[in-house]
C-alpha positions as CSV (number, residue, x, y, z in Angstrom):
1,M,5.8,-22.1,2.5
2,S,2.4,-23.7,1.6
3,G,0.0,-25.0,4.7
4,P,-0.8,-27.2,5.9
5,V,-3.9,-26.3,7.4
6,S,-5.5,-27.9,10.8
7,L,-7.8,-27.8,13.2
8,A,-5.5,-25.5,15.0
9,D,-6.1,-23.3,12.6
10,A,-9.8,-23.1,11.9
11,P,-12.5,-25.6,12.1
12,A,-12.9,-27.8,9.4
13,D,-16.6,-27.3,8.8
14,L,-18.6,-24.6,6.9
15,A,-19.1,-22.1,9.5
16,G,-18.9,-18.5,9.4
17,T,-16.2,-16.1,8.3
18,G,-16.3,-13.6,10.9
19,H,-17.4,-11.2,8.5
20,S,-18.4,-7.4,9.5
21,T,-19.9,-5.0,7.7
22,L,-18.9,-2.7,10.1
23,P,-14.8,-0.6,10.1
24,C,-13.1,-2.8,12.9
25,L,-9.4,-3.1,14.0
26,E,-9.6,-6.2,15.1
27,V,-5.7,-7.5,15.8
28,G,-5.4,-11.3,15.7
29,E,-2.6,-14.1,17.1
30,S,-0.8,-15.6,14.4
31,R,0.1,-19.2,15.2
32,E,3.6,-20.3,14.9
33,A,4.6,-23.6,12.9
34,T,6.6,-24.9,10.9
35,V,6.7,-25.5,6.7
36,G,9.1,-27.8,5.2
37,A,12.8,-26.9,7.3
38,V,11.4,-23.2,8.3
39,R,9.3,-21.6,10.4
40,V,5.9,-19.4,9.9
41,R,3.6,-17.4,11.9
42,R,0.1,-18.2,10.2
43,A,-1.7,-15.2,10.2
44,L,-4.9,-16.8,8.3
45,P,-7.0,-18.5,8.7
46,R,-7.9,-18.5,12.5
47,R,-11.0,-19.6,14.1
48,G,-13.2,-17.1,13.3
49,R,-11.8,-15.3,10.3
50,R,-11.9,-17.9,7.6
51,T,-11.4,-15.0,4.8
52,V,-10.9,-11.8,3.8
53,G,-12.2,-11.3,0.1
54,A,-11.5,-14.5,-1.2
55,W,-7.7,-14.7,0.9
56,C,-7.9,-17.4,2.6
57,F,-4.6,-18.3,4.0
58,A,-1.6,-16.4,4.7
59,D,1.7,-17.9,6.4
60,H,4.6,-14.9,7.3
61,M,8.4,-17.4,6.6
62,G,11.3,-16.6,8.3
63,P,13.9,-14.5,8.9
64,A,15.7,-17.9,8.6
65,D,19.4,-18.9,7.0
66,V,19.4,-20.9,3.8
67,T,22.5,-22.6,2.1
68,E,22.2,-23.9,-1.9
69,N,21.0,-27.0,-0.8
70,S,19.2,-26.5,2.1
71,G,16.3,-23.6,2.0
72,L,12.5,-24.7,2.6
73,D,12.9,-28.2,1.8
74,V,9.0,-28.7,1.7
75,G,8.6,-31.9,-1.1
76,P,5.9,-32.3,-3.7
77,H,2.3,-31.7,-2.3
78,P,-1.3,-31.4,-4.0
79,H,-3.5,-28.6,-4.0
80,I,-7.2,-28.0,-4.8
81,G,-9.5,-25.1,-5.3
82,L,-6.8,-22.1,-4.8
83,Q,-4.3,-19.9,-6.1
84,T,-1.1,-19.6,-4.5
85,V,0.4,-16.7,-4.2
86,T,4.2,-16.1,-3.4
87,W,6.3,-12.9,-1.8
88,L,9.6,-12.8,-0.9
89,V,11.3,-10.5,1.0
90,D,14.8,-11.7,0.9
91,G,15.9,-14.6,-0.4
92,Q,15.4,-17.0,-3.6
93,V,13.3,-20.0,-3.8
94,L,12.9,-23.0,-6.5
95,H,9.1,-23.9,-7.4
96,R,8.6,-26.7,-9.6
97,D,5.7,-28.3,-10.2
98,S,3.3,-31.2,-11.9
99,L,3.0,-28.9,-14.8
100,G,6.4,-28.6,-15.7
101,S,7.1,-25.5,-14.1
102,E,10.4,-24.4,-13.1
103,Q,11.0,-21.2,-11.6
104,V,13.5,-19.2,-9.3
105,I,11.9,-16.6,-7.5
106,R,13.6,-13.6,-6.2
107,P,12.4,-10.6,-3.7
108,G,9.8,-8.3,-6.1
109,Q,8.8,-11.3,-8.4
110,L,5.7,-12.7,-8.1
111,N,4.5,-16.7,-8.5
112,L,0.8,-17.5,-8.8
113,M,-0.2,-21.0,-9.5
114,T,-3.9,-21.8,-10.2
115,S,-4.6,-25.3,-8.5
116,G,-8.0,-25.8,-10.3
117,L,-9.2,-29.4,-9.8
118,G,-5.8,-30.0,-9.1
119,V,-2.1,-29.6,-8.9
120,S,1.1,-30.5,-7.1
121,H,4.1,-28.6,-6.3
122,A,7.9,-28.3,-4.4
123,E,9.6,-25.7,-2.7
124,E,12.9,-25.7,-2.2
125,A,16.0,-24.6,-1.9
126,T,18.2,-22.9,-5.7
127,G,21.1,-24.7,-5.5
128,H,23.4,-21.3,-5.7
129,Y,21.3,-18.9,-3.6
130,R,23.0,-18.9,0.3
131,G,21.8,-16.3,2.5
132,V,18.7,-15.1,4.5
133,L,15.2,-16.3,3.2
134,E,12.2,-14.4,4.2
135,G,8.3,-13.6,2.9
136,I,4.8,-14.7,2.6
137,Q,2.8,-17.6,1.0
138,M,-0.6,-16.9,0.6
139,W,-4.0,-18.7,-1.0
140,I,-6.8,-17.0,-2.7
141,A,-10.1,-19.8,-3.0
142,L,-11.5,-20.0,-6.2
143,P,-15.0,-19.7,-6.6
144,H,-17.0,-22.1,-8.0
145,G,-16.7,-21.2,-11.6
146,T,-13.3,-22.0,-11.9
147,R,-12.3,-24.2,-8.9
148,H,-13.1,-27.2,-11.0
149,G,-11.1,-25.6,-13.8
150,P,-7.3,-26.8,-15.7
151,A,-3.9,-25.8,-13.3
152,A,-2.0,-23.0,-14.1
153,F,0.9,-21.1,-13.3
154,E,2.7,-17.8,-13.9
155,H,5.4,-16.1,-13.1
156,H,6.0,-12.4,-13.1
157,T,9.5,-10.4,-13.3
158,E,7.9,-7.0,-12.9
159,L,5.0,-5.6,-11.4
160,P,3.6,-2.4,-11.1
161,R,4.3,0.3,-8.3
162,A,2.0,3.1,-7.6
163,D,3.1,6.5,-5.4
164,L,1.3,6.8,-1.9
165,S,1.0,10.2,-1.4
166,G,4.9,10.9,-2.0
167,R,7.7,11.0,0.9
168,G,8.9,7.4,-0.4
169,N,6.0,5.4,0.1
170,A,4.9,3.1,-2.9
171,A,2.5,0.2,-3.7
172,T,3.7,-2.3,-5.3
173,V,0.4,-4.6,-6.9
174,L,0.8,-7.9,-6.6
175,V,-2.8,-9.4,-7.6
176,G,-5.9,-6.3,-8.6
177,E,-6.1,-2.8,-8.8
178,F,-4.6,-0.3,-6.3
179,A,-4.5,3.4,-5.9
180,G,-4.5,3.7,-10.2
181,T,-2.3,1.0,-10.7
182,R,-3.7,-2.7,-11.9
183,S,-1.2,-6.2,-11.7
184,P,-1.1,-8.8,-14.7
185,A,-1.5,-11.2,-12.7
186,R,-5.2,-13.5,-13.0
187,H,-7.6,-13.2,-10.1
188,D,-11.0,-14.9,-10.5
189,T,-12.7,-12.4,-7.8
190,P,-12.6,-9.2,-7.5
191,L,-9.9,-8.7,-4.9
192,L,-6.2,-7.2,-4.0
193,G,-3.1,-8.2,-3.1
194,A,-0.7,-5.5,-2.2
195,E,2.7,-4.5,-0.9
196,L,3.4,-0.9,1.1
197,D,6.5,0.2,1.4
198,L,6.3,3.0,3.7
199,R,9.0,6.1,4.9
200,A,6.5,8.0,6.8
201,P,2.9,8.5,7.9
202,V,0.6,7.8,5.2
203,T,-3.5,7.6,4.3
204,I,-4.1,4.7,2.2
205,P,-7.2,4.6,0.0
206,L,-9.8,2.2,0.4
207,R,-13.0,1.0,-1.6
208,S,-16.2,0.9,1.3
209,E,-17.7,-2.1,-0.3
210,W,-14.6,-4.2,0.3
211,E,-13.1,-5.6,3.5
212,Y,-9.5,-5.2,4.7
213,A,-6.7,-6.8,6.3
214,L,-3.3,-6.1,7.3
215,V,-0.4,-8.3,7.8
216,V,2.7,-6.4,8.9
217,L,6.3,-7.9,7.2
218,R,9.2,-5.3,8.9
219,G,9.0,-2.2,10.6
220,A,7.4,-0.2,12.7
221,V,3.4,1.4,12.2
222,A,0.5,2.0,13.6
223,A,-3.4,2.0,13.3
224,Q,-5.6,4.4,15.2
225,G,-2.7,4.7,18.2
226,R,-2.4,1.0,18.4
227,P,1.0,-0.6,16.9
228,L,0.8,-4.0,14.1
229,L,2.8,-5.9,15.0
230,P,4.7,-8.4,12.1
231,G,3.2,-11.6,11.3
232,R,-0.4,-11.2,12.7
233,L,-3.5,-10.4,10.8
234,V,-5.2,-7.2,11.3
235,Y,-8.9,-7.3,10.1
236,L,-10.4,-3.4,9.1
237,G,-13.8,-4.8,8.2
238,E,-15.9,-3.0,5.4
239,G,-17.0,0.7,5.6
240,R,-13.7,2.5,5.1
241,G,-13.2,4.5,2.3
242,E,-9.1,5.7,3.3
243,L,-7.0,4.0,6.3
244,R,-3.9,6.6,8.0
245,L,-1.3,4.2,9.2
246,D,1.4,6.1,11.4
247,V,4.6,5.0,10.1
248,R,7.9,5.0,12.6
249,E,10.6,3.2,10.8
250,P,10.9,1.9,7.5
251,T,8.1,-0.4,7.0
252,R,6.7,-3.1,5.2
253,V,3.1,-4.5,4.7
254,M,0.8,-7.0,2.7
255,L,-2.7,-5.0,2.1
256,L,-5.4,-7.4,1.4
257,G,-8.6,-7.4,0.4
258,G,-12.1,-7.8,-1.6
259,E,-15.7,-8.6,-2.3
260,P,-16.6,-10.5,0.5
261,F,-15.8,-13.9,-0.4
262,P,-19.5,-15.3,-1.1
263,E,-19.2,-19.3,-0.7
264,P,-18.4,-20.9,2.4
265,I,-15.5,-23.0,2.5
266,L,-13.6,-25.9,4.0
267,M,-10.3,-25.9,4.1
268,W,-8.3,-29.3,5.4
269,W,-4.7,-29.8,4.8
270,N,-3.5,-28.1,1.7
271,F,-7.8,-28.3,-0.1
272,V,-9.7,-25.9,-0.2
273,G,-13.7,-27.4,-0.9
274,R,-17.0,-26.6,-0.2
275,S,-18.2,-30.3,1.5
276,R,-16.1,-33.2,3.0
277,A,-16.7,-35.4,-0.3
278,E,-14.1,-33.2,-1.6
279,I,-12.2,-33.2,0.5
280,D,-12.2,-37.4,1.0
281,A,-11.7,-37.8,-2.6
282,A,-8.3,-35.6,-2.8
283,Y,-6.9,-37.2,-0.2
284,A,-7.4,-40.6,-1.4
285,S,-6.6,-39.4,-4.6
286,W,-3.1,-38.1,-3.2
287,S,-2.7,-41.3,-1.1
288,R,-3.1,-43.6,-3.4
289,Q,-1.2,-41.3,-6.2
290,D,-3.0,-42.0,-8.7
291,D,-2.9,-39.2,-11.9
292,R,-4.6,-36.2,-11.0
293,F,-1.9,-34.3,-9.2
294,G,0.4,-35.1,-11.9
295,R,4.5,-35.9,-10.7
296,V,6.7,-33.1,-9.4
297,A,10.5,-33.8,-10.4
298,S,11.6,-32.8,-7.3
299,S,14.5,-34.8,-5.1
300,L,12.4,-34.1,-2.0
301,P,10.2,-36.7,-0.7
302,L,6.4,-36.5,-1.1
303,I,4.4,-35.3,1.9
304,P,1.9,-37.5,2.9
305,A,-1.8,-36.7,3.7
306,E,-3.1,-38.2,7.4
307,A,-6.5,-38.8,6.7
308,P,-9.3,-36.0,7.9
309,Y,-10.0,-36.0,11.3
310,W,-14.1,-37.3,10.2
311,Q,-12.7,-40.0,8.6
312,R,-10.3,-40.5,12.0
313,T,-13.0,-40.5,14.5
314,A,-15.6,-42.4,12.2
315,E,-12.8,-45.4,12.5
316,S,-12.3,-45.1,16.0
317,R,-15.8,-45.8,16.5
């Protein structure tokens, strides 16, 4: 479920994020892609929408049928400058990384990997789970103060839940704080990631100084009279103290938000940096398999990197 980001998703430059200081309801198109062996709907990044707070990537994966020995099948690949946030609606996935972590994730649990200056990982079949696989993987851009730090991995088997005005509505807080409930997961900038489990119309509390977006995972929901389709990013802008959602059937929605990210970011392949030179250095390290990204104890083949487009353009001249 990890990347890669291409020019079809966002220009590889330091262009603006499309941030809005006013409330809005912008429903973006998702791009269909294949990651490993599974189809995904890429909701973020899109052209004109680079970040929501520090969130810079969201792939809604599945539903897909998997077996004990064939699932995501995403071989070892590298990251810099970001955190990966993995959340499942159905199924199980085995995470392995160059720190030596080996962790099966199940619905209701959180995998959070911090890349810092460099880490590599693989996402595999578990060897025992057969059934439906569905979930979302997101990236959080690390700020300058921690993006060159050490890599880390954490797994949370239980996360706090907040009641949302009764009637069966609740929120699981993955990262940050929401409705008076705080997640134990690490975050390096003021932000929020929460899954809303909705059974009836609800008004959700927001912070007017933050920007927000929604990604519907399942169900039928509308805002301001507009139906919100699964797998698409619904950007809400800033300036809202609350949002009313019209829930038409049991629905699960990912709520993303945070302070607008103050640093322009450059995204290419599985890397989040600030300059082409940083991306070039990471690409070179992965291509020659030096010690920067470590080794993953996986039977899947390494995923090769295509040279950044600016290198290919220069070579063709």
